[in-house]
C-alpha positions, 0 to 999 in steps of 0.5 A, spaced: 108 199 475 113 200 481 120 200 481 126 203 485 132 206 482 139 203 483 145 207 486 150 205 480 156 206 485 153 201 490 150 196 486 153 190 487 155 188 480 158 195 479 164 194 475 161 188 471 155 193 469 160 199 467 164 194 463 158 191 459 155 198 458 161 201 456 166 197 453 163 190 451 156 191 450 152 184 449 148 179 452 149 172 455 144 166 454 144 159 455 140 153 452 140 147 456 135 141 458 130 141 464 127 135 467 119 137 467 117 130 469 114 131 475 110 137 472 108 133 466 105 128 471 102 133 475 098 137 469 096 130 466 093 128 473 090 135 475 087 136 467 091 142 467 095 145 462 102 144 462 104 150 458 100 155 463 103 151 469 110 152 467 109 159 465 107 160 472 113 157 475 117 161 471 114 167 473 115 166 480 122 164 479 124 171 475 120 175 481 124 171 486 131 175 485 132 183 483 137 181 478 131 178 473 127 184 474 132 190 472 130 195 467 134 201 464 130 208 463 133 211 457 131 219 459 135 219 465 140 213 464 137 210 471 138 203 473 132 200 476 129 194 479 121 193 478 117 191 484 114 185 479 115 183 472 110 179 468 110 174 462 108 176 455 106 169 452 104 168 445 098 164 442 099 161 435 094 161 430 094 155 425 090 158 420 094 164 419 101 161 422 102 168 426 102 169 433 099 174 437 102 177 444 098 176 450 100 180 456 098 176 462 099 179 469 103 175 474 100 173 481 103 169 486 097 165 488 097 159 483 089 159 482 089 166 480 094 166 475 092 160 472 085 162 471 087 169 468 092 166 464 087 162 461 082 167 460 088 171 456 089 166 452 082 165 450 081 173 448 087 173 444 084 167 440 079 172 437 084 177 434 090 176 429 094 182 430 101 183 433 100 188 438 106 189 442 106 195 447 112 196 450 112 203 452 106 201 456 109 195 459 116 196 460 116 191 466 114 185 462 119 179 460 118 175 453 116 168 454 115 164 448 113 156 447 116 153 441 111 147 441 113 144 434 121 142 436 125 139 441 131 143 440 138 143 442 140 151 441 137 157 440 139 164 439 136 171 440 139 177 437 138 184 439 142 190 436 149 191 439 149 196 445 141 196 446 140 195 454 134 191 454 134 188 461 128 184 461 129 176 460 127 173 454 125 166 455 124 160 450 122 153 451 121 147 446 117 141 446 119 136 451 121 129 449 122 122 453 129 121 455 131 115 459 124 115 462 124 122 464 121 128 460 126 133 458 125 140 455 129 145 452 130 151 455 133 158 453 135 164 458 137 170 455 139 176 459 143 182 458 150 181 460 151 188 464 146 185 469 147 178 469 153 173 468 153 165 467 151 164 474 145 168 474 143 165 467 144 158 470 141 159 476 134 160 473 135 153 471 136 151 478 131 155 481 126 152 476 127 145 478 127 147 485 120 150 484 117 144 480 119 139 485 116 144 491 110 145 487 108 138 485 110 136 492 105 141 495 099 140 490 099 132 491 092 129 492 
């Protein structure tokens, strides 16, 4: 994977980064509903999987800003920014009630991403093993779909002071509210590299990408 080293002294969040790396080590997360009506309708109209379509748009958003592609090298203490981040999706096995992590490469081209993501899912169905390989996949973010519940809040806890900079994203079952399909979405980022603005921006960018994607793929 390719990355660039960030000069901490010139980093635009220098003061905030130092504070939340040294004085107050923590993460920040937001759970809110996002309108996915257009994407639900698009997925039904095109007979494509809503889950994969959303995963594509989520990956596109997280690759649109350096803030969502940050990393930390333990050995050198370097703050880095990856060229690309990719989603780790999860496949649930009904018979064993367990999940299998699936490493899916992000491609900007929708058709390429969709086909590869579907193939990754089918391959994962052949195994029941929980094989996370973070050492060889440091530039991968967690993307977990909680399909059984339209929840109101979700918290992902990591050890205090652990500089895990990759985004952790969860979303639940969408439900109809006032004629619209609303879906709970939880975005977690390390506070050293993100604040409430950057977390909430994920929602705004997603809504923009959903509208653009569905408008551009009509017909």
